[in-house]
C-alpha positions in Angstrom: -65.9 38.1 -12.4 -67.1 38.4 -8.8 -66.1 34.8 -8.1 -62.7 35.5 -9.6 -62.2 38.7 -7.5 -63.2 36.8 -4.3 -60.8 34.0 -5.2 -57.9 36.4 -5.7 -58.6 38.2 -2.4 -58.7 34.9 -0.6 -55.4 33.9 -2.1 -53.9 37.2 -1.1 -55.1 36.9 2.4 -53.8 33.4 2.6 -50.4 34.5 1.4 -50.3 37.3 3.8 -51.0 35.0 6.7 -48.3 32.6 5.6 -45.8 35.5 5.3 -46.6 36.5 8.9 -46.1 33.0 10.1 -42.7 32.9 8.5 -41.4 35.9 10.6 -40.4 35.7 14.3 -42.4 38.9 14.8 -45.5 37.3 13.5 -47.5 37.7 16.7 -46.6 41.3 17.0 -47.4 41.9 13.3 -50.9 40.4 13.7 -51.5 42.5 16.8 -50.6 45.7 15.0 -52.7 44.9 11.9 -55.8 43.3 13.4 -56.3 45.0 16.8 -57.4 48.5 17.6 -57.1 48.0 21.3 -53.4 47.6 21.6 -52.0 49.4 24.6 -49.0 51.4 23.6 -45.9 51.0 25.7 -43.6 54.0 26.1 -40.3 54.3 28.0 -38.7 57.5 29.2 -35.3 58.5 28.0 -32.9 60.8 29.9 -29.8 60.9 27.7 -26.9 62.0 29.8 -24.7 59.2 28.4 -22.4 61.3 26.2 -19.2 61.5 28.3 -17.0 64.5 27.9 -18.7 66.1 24.9 -18.5 69.8 25.3 -15.9 69.6 28.1 -13.6 72.6 28.5 -10.3 71.7 30.0 -10.1 73.2 33.5 -13.8 73.8 33.6 -16.5 71.9 35.5 -17.3 68.3 34.4 -20.1 67.7 31.9 -23.3 66.0 32.9 -22.0 63.0 31.0 -18.9 62.9 33.1 -20.8 63.3 36.3 -23.1 60.3 35.7 -20.0 58.2 34.8 -18.5 59.2 38.1 -21.7 58.1 39.9 -21.5 54.7 38.3 -17.8 54.2 38.6 -17.6 52.3 41.9 -17.4 48.6 41.0 -20.6 47.8 42.9 -22.5 49.9 40.4 -21.0 48.6 37.1 -23.8 46.0 36.9 -26.3 48.7 36.1 -24.2 50.7 33.6 -25.5 50.7 30.0 -24.5 47.8 27.8 -22.2 49.9 25.7 -20.1 50.9 28.7 -16.3 50.4 28.8 -14.8 49.3 32.1 -11.6 51.4 32.5 -10.6 49.8 35.9 -12.3 48.2 38.9 -13.6 51.6 40.0 -13.8 53.5 36.7 -16.3 53.1 33.8 -17.1 55.1 30.7 -20.8 55.2 29.6 -20.9 56.8 26.2 -23.7 56.0 23.8 -22.8 58.6 21.3 -22.4 56.6 18.0 -25.0 55.7 15.4 -24.2 52.0 15.8 -25.1 52.1 19.5 -28.4 53.9 18.9 -29.3 51.5 16.2 -28.7 48.6 18.6 -30.8 50.3 21.3 -33.6 50.6 18.7 -33.3 46.9 17.9 -33.5 46.0 21.6 -36.6 48.1 22.2 -38.3 46.9 19.0 -37.7 43.3 19.9 -39.1 43.8 23.4 -42.3 45.4 22.0 -41.6 49.0 23.2 -43.7 51.2 21.0 -42.1 54.6 21.6 -39.5 56.5 23.6 -40.4 59.7 25.4 -37.3 61.8 25.1 -36.6 64.5 27.7 -36.3 67.7 25.8 -32.9 69.4 25.5 -31.8 72.0 23.0 -29.5 71.2 20.1 -25.8 70.9 20.8 -26.1 70.6 24.5 -24.9 67.0 24.7 -28.2 65.9 26.2 -29.7 66.0 22.8 -27.2 63.6 21.3 -29.3 60.5 21.5 -32.3 62.2 20.0 -30.2 63.4 17.1 -28.8 59.9 16.6 -32.3 58.4 16.8 -33.7 60.8 14.2 -30.7 60.1 11.9 -31.2 56.3 12.1 -32.5 54.3 9.2 -34.4 52.2 11.8 -36.2 55.1 13.5 -39.6 53.8 12.3 -39.2 50.6 14.3 -39.7 52.5 17.6 -41.6 55.8 17.6 -40.8 58.8 19.8 -42.5 61.7 21.5 -41.2 64.6 23.6 -41.2 65.4 27.3 -41.2 69.2 27.5 -40.3 71.1 30.7 -36.8 69.6 31.2 -35.2 72.5 29.3 -36.3 75.6 27.5 -38.2 75.2 24.2 -37.8 78.4 22.1 -40.7 79.7 20.1 -38.8 80.9 17.2 -36.8 77.8 16.3 -37.5 74.8 18.6 -41.3 75.0 18.4 -41.6 75.1 14.6 -39.0 72.3 14.4 -41.1 70.2 16.7 -44.3 70.8 14.8 -42.6 69.5 11.7 -41.7 66.3 13.5 -45.4 65.9 14.5 -46.1 65.4 10.8 -43.8 62.4 10.5 -44.8 58.8 10.8 -42.4 58.0 13.6 -43.8 60.6 16.0 -46.2 58.9 18.4 -49.8 59.7 17.9 -52.7 58.8 20.3 -56.5 59.5 20.6 -57.2 59.6 16.9 -54.0 60.8 15.5 -53.0 63.5 18.0 -49.2 64.0 18.6 -48.4 63.0 22.1 -46.6 65.4 24.4 -45.7 64.9 28.0 -45.1 68.0 30.2 -42.7 67.7 33.2 -44.1 69.5 36.2 -44.5 73.3 35.8 -41.6 73.6 33.3 -43.6 74.8 30.3 -45.2 78.3 30.2 -48.8 78.4 28.9 -47.7 80.6 26.0 -45.5 77.7 24.7 -48.4 75.3 24.8 -50.7 77.8 23.2 -48.2 78.5 20.5 -47.7 74.8 19.7 -51.5 74.4 19.3 -51.7 77.5 17.1 -48.8 76.3 14.9 -50.4 72.9 14.6 -53.8 74.4 13.6 -52.2 76.6 11.0 -50.5 73.6 9.4 -53.3 71.2 9.5 -51.8 69.1 12.3 -54.2 67.7 14.9 -54.0 69.4 18.3 -51.3 67.8 20.5 -52.5 65.4 23.2 -50.9 66.8 26.4 -50.2 64.8 29.6 -48.8 66.6 32.6 -46.2 64.6 34.6 -46.0 65.5 38.3 -45.4 63.7 41.5 -48.7 64.3 43.2 -52.2 64.3 41.7 -53.0 67.8 43.1 -50.0 69.5 41.5 -50.5 67.6 38.2 -54.1 68.7 38.2 -53.3 72.4 38.8 -50.8 72.5 36.0 -53.0 70.5 33.6 -56.0 72.8 34.1 -53.8 75.9 33.6 -52.4 74.5 30.4 -55.7 73.1 29.1 -54.0 69.7 29.1 -55.8 66.4 28.4 -54.4 64.0 30.9 -52.4 63.4 34.1 -49.4 61.2 34.6 -46.2 60.9 36.6 -42.5 60.6 35.7 -42.2 57.9 38.4 -43.4 57.1 41.9 -41.2 58.5 44.7 -42.3 56.3 47.7 -40.0 54.2 49.8 -36.9 54.9 51.8 -33.8 53.4 53.5 -33.5 50.5 51.1 -37.0 49.2 51.5 -37.8 46.3 49.0 -39.0 47.2 45.6 -42.0 44.9 46.1 -44.5 45.8 47.4 -43.4 49.4 47.9 -43.1 50.8 44.4 -45.8 48.7 42.7 -48.2 49.8 45.4 -47.1 53.4 45.0 -47.8 53.1 41.3 -51.3 51.6 41.6 -52.3 54.0 44.4 -51.1 56.9 42.2 -53.2 55.7 39.3 -56.3 55.8 41.4 -55.5 59.2 42.9 -54.8 60.8 39.5 -57.9 59.2 37.9 -60.0 60.8 40.6 -58.3 64.2 40.7 -60.6 65.8 38.1 -63.3 64.1 36.0 -62.4 66.4 33.0 -58.9 65.0 32.9 -57.8 61.5 31.7 -54.8 59.5 32.9 -51.7 57.8 31.4 -50.5 55.2 34.0 -46.8 54.9 34.7 -44.7 51.9 35.8 -41.7 52.6 38.1 -38.9 50.2 37.3 -36.8 51.2 40.2 -35.7 53.9 42.7 -32.2 52.7 43.8 -30.5 56.1 43.9 -27.4 54.9 45.8 -25.0 55.9 43.1 -26.1 59.5 43.4 -26.1 59.4 47.2 -22.5 58.1 47.2 -21.3 60.3 44.4 -23.6 63.3 44.2 -24.2 65.2 40.9 -24.3 69.0 40.7 -27.9 69.5 39.6 -29.8 67.8 42.4 -29.3 66.5 46.0 -30.6 63.1 46.9 -31.3 62.6 50.7 -29.4 59.6 52.1 -32.6 57.8 53.0 -34.3 58.3 49.6 -33.6 55.0 48.0 -35.4 51.6 47.4 -33.7 48.3 46.8 -33.6 46.9 43.2 -36.6 44.9 42.2 -36.3 41.5 40.5 -37.0 41.5 36.7 -40.2 39.5 37.4 -41.4 42.0 40.1 -40.9 44.9 37.6 -42.7 42.9 34.9 -45.6 42.1 37.3 -46.0 45.9 37.8 -46.4 46.3 34.1 -48.9 43.5 33.9 -50.9 45.2 36.6 -50.9 48.4 34.6 -52.2 46.6 31.5 -55.1 45.2 33.6 -55.8 48.6 35.1 -56.0 50.2 31.6 -58.4 47.5 30.5 -60.6 48.2 33.5 -60.6 52.0 33.0 -60.7 52.4 29.2 -62.6 55.7 29.4 -60.1 57.3 31.7 -57.2 55.9 29.7 -58.3 57.3 26.3 -54.7 57.6 25.1 -54.4 53.8 25.6 -50.8 54.0 26.6 -48.5 53.2 29.6 -45.3 55.0 30.3 -42.3 53.2 31.9 -39.7 54.9 34.1 -37.3 54.5 32.5 -35.3 53.2 29.5 -32.0 54.6 30.7 -32.0 56.3 34.1 -29.1 54.0 35.1 -27.7 56.1 37.9 -31.0 57.4 39.3 -32.4 53.9 39.5 -34.9 53.3 36.7 -33.8 51.3 33.7 -35.0 48.5 31.4 -32.3 49.0 28.7 -29.8 46.2 28.7 -26.9 46.8 31.0 -23.1 46.1 31.2 -22.3 42.7 29.6 -25.5 42.8 27.6 -27.6 41.8 30.6 -31.1 41.8 29.1 -33.0 40.2 32.1 -35.2 43.2 32.8 -36.1 43.8 29.2 -36.7 40.1 28.7 -39.3 40.1 31.5 -40.9 43.2 30.1 -41.1 41.5 26.7 -42.8 38.5 28.1 -45.6 40.6 29.6 -46.1 42.7 26.4 -46.2 39.6 24.2 -48.9 38.0 26.4 -51.3 41.0 26.2 
């Protein structure tokens, strides 16, 4: 009987290996099944790409209309999202507000090896929540997980917080550090009472305490907020170094790696989630300002090449491997999936230009 059981198990294992060999994602499948050291790759989503949703005739333009205006000059069409429609030489619509488009985004991210998206939080029916709603409605949502970046808009305690805790229970919400739901907090945008309430709700419902990483642009400010909130780790939304069209390399990769060291050393009680800045070419917003922020004319860095961006990610992988204790969440966050007008994107662009994502994919597959 023992011999028979071993024989059956051996045949099953053999069949499983053969099945993995037959799929183009075999390498990734083996990694997920057999490795506990896989570094998770996340990418930030800021989802303003909803056009005139909510526009009131005669009123101010929506956020979606403003970012379309920023990218409308012909010189910026190359960086518009792949689902854009060119209206004329100097006009473009960037409206990713259908289920088919979201499903295509998921496929692109899955194929590249992106593990999760970090969605900037916006309340329901604001337009800025459209992509999150489409993602959660997708039959493919388990292919790429998600987590939330709080602090970009109000999270209500009576409706939003309970809704979010329910999402923590679901398989497609990203967990780290032994099953804890991952939350990023943007700067000082989240009152302590909100964080404490989320922890209490989780405890009452048998959900592990959230793993909270504070994103800020200096180590000292991130540390102050993290200690106030009782957070677990420090991170940054992006690096903000460079000016007047300086080259991407070495400016931004150096800004990233210098930041990782500063944040790691800020406080020994806090861990770190390293970030990779895919760009800071803010020229569209300098030329065509948006209403919610002002970008100084000098605050921009030239586009990096796809390989330079990929090299920065490769460096982040190596850094995590060298600082495993400090990087207990075992993840890297990329700025960004779709900050097309602000300057950070790896999502395919107009004309299905996948060169950035292809380079990222090559790095991920070689880890």
